[in-house]
N, C-alpha and C positions, 0 to 999 in steps of 0.2 A: 451406086453405092447403097442407097436406101433399100433397093430391092434385094440386094445381097444380105443385108442385115435382117430384113424380114424373113428371108429364106432360112437363115441360120437360127433365128429365134423361134420360128415355126418348127424347125426340126428338133431343137432342144426341148420345146414344150411337148411335142409329140413323144419324144423319147422318154422324158420324165414321166409323162402320163402312163405310158406302157409299163415303165418300171414300177410305179406305185400300185398299179392294178395287179401286177404279177407277184407281188410279195406274199409269201405264205404267212399265216398267223404264227406267232411264236408263243410258246407256253412258258413264259418267264414267271419267276416267283420273286416277289418283293417281300422281304421279311420286315418285321416291325422296326428294326434298326434303320432301315432305309428311310423311313418317314422322318425319324428324328434327325438323321444326318442331313436330309434335305432342308428341314426347318432350321437347323443350326447354320447351314450354309447361307440360306436366305437372310437370316438375322445378322450374320457376320457381314454380308455384303451391304446390308442397310446401315449397319453401324459404321463401316468404313466410309461409305458415301456421306453419311451425316458428318463425320469427323472432318473429311476433306472439304465439304461445302462450308463448314464452320470456319475452317482456316482461311478459305478464300473470302468469306464474308468479313472476317476481321481485317484481312489485308486491304480489302476495298474500303472499309469504313475508316481505316487508318489514314487514308488519303484526305479525308474530309474533316478530320478532328482538328479542333482549334488548339488544344493543349499539347500538341506535339513539340518537342524541343527544337530550337533553331539549329541550323546546320553548322554555324560557326561557334556555338557555345560548347564548352567542354561537357563531357558526359556527366550527368547527374545535376547539372546546374541549368536553370531556366532564366529567361529574362523576366524582370519585374515591371 
């Protein structure tokens, strides 16, 4: 079984190497708007990740807070 996997991975590596070597160069043009679009996308992903992690952080810290209301108390009232 291991010999078969080595044979398959070797064939895949050899095939991908030949594919990458044989690619012709492309003469693509990136206009100035592409850079700002990429920057906006990166900043958006960072903001979304920060907001998500902040939510998880508040949920995790809520488990360890001492001032959380008791389960049997009505909403808005706490034990004294």
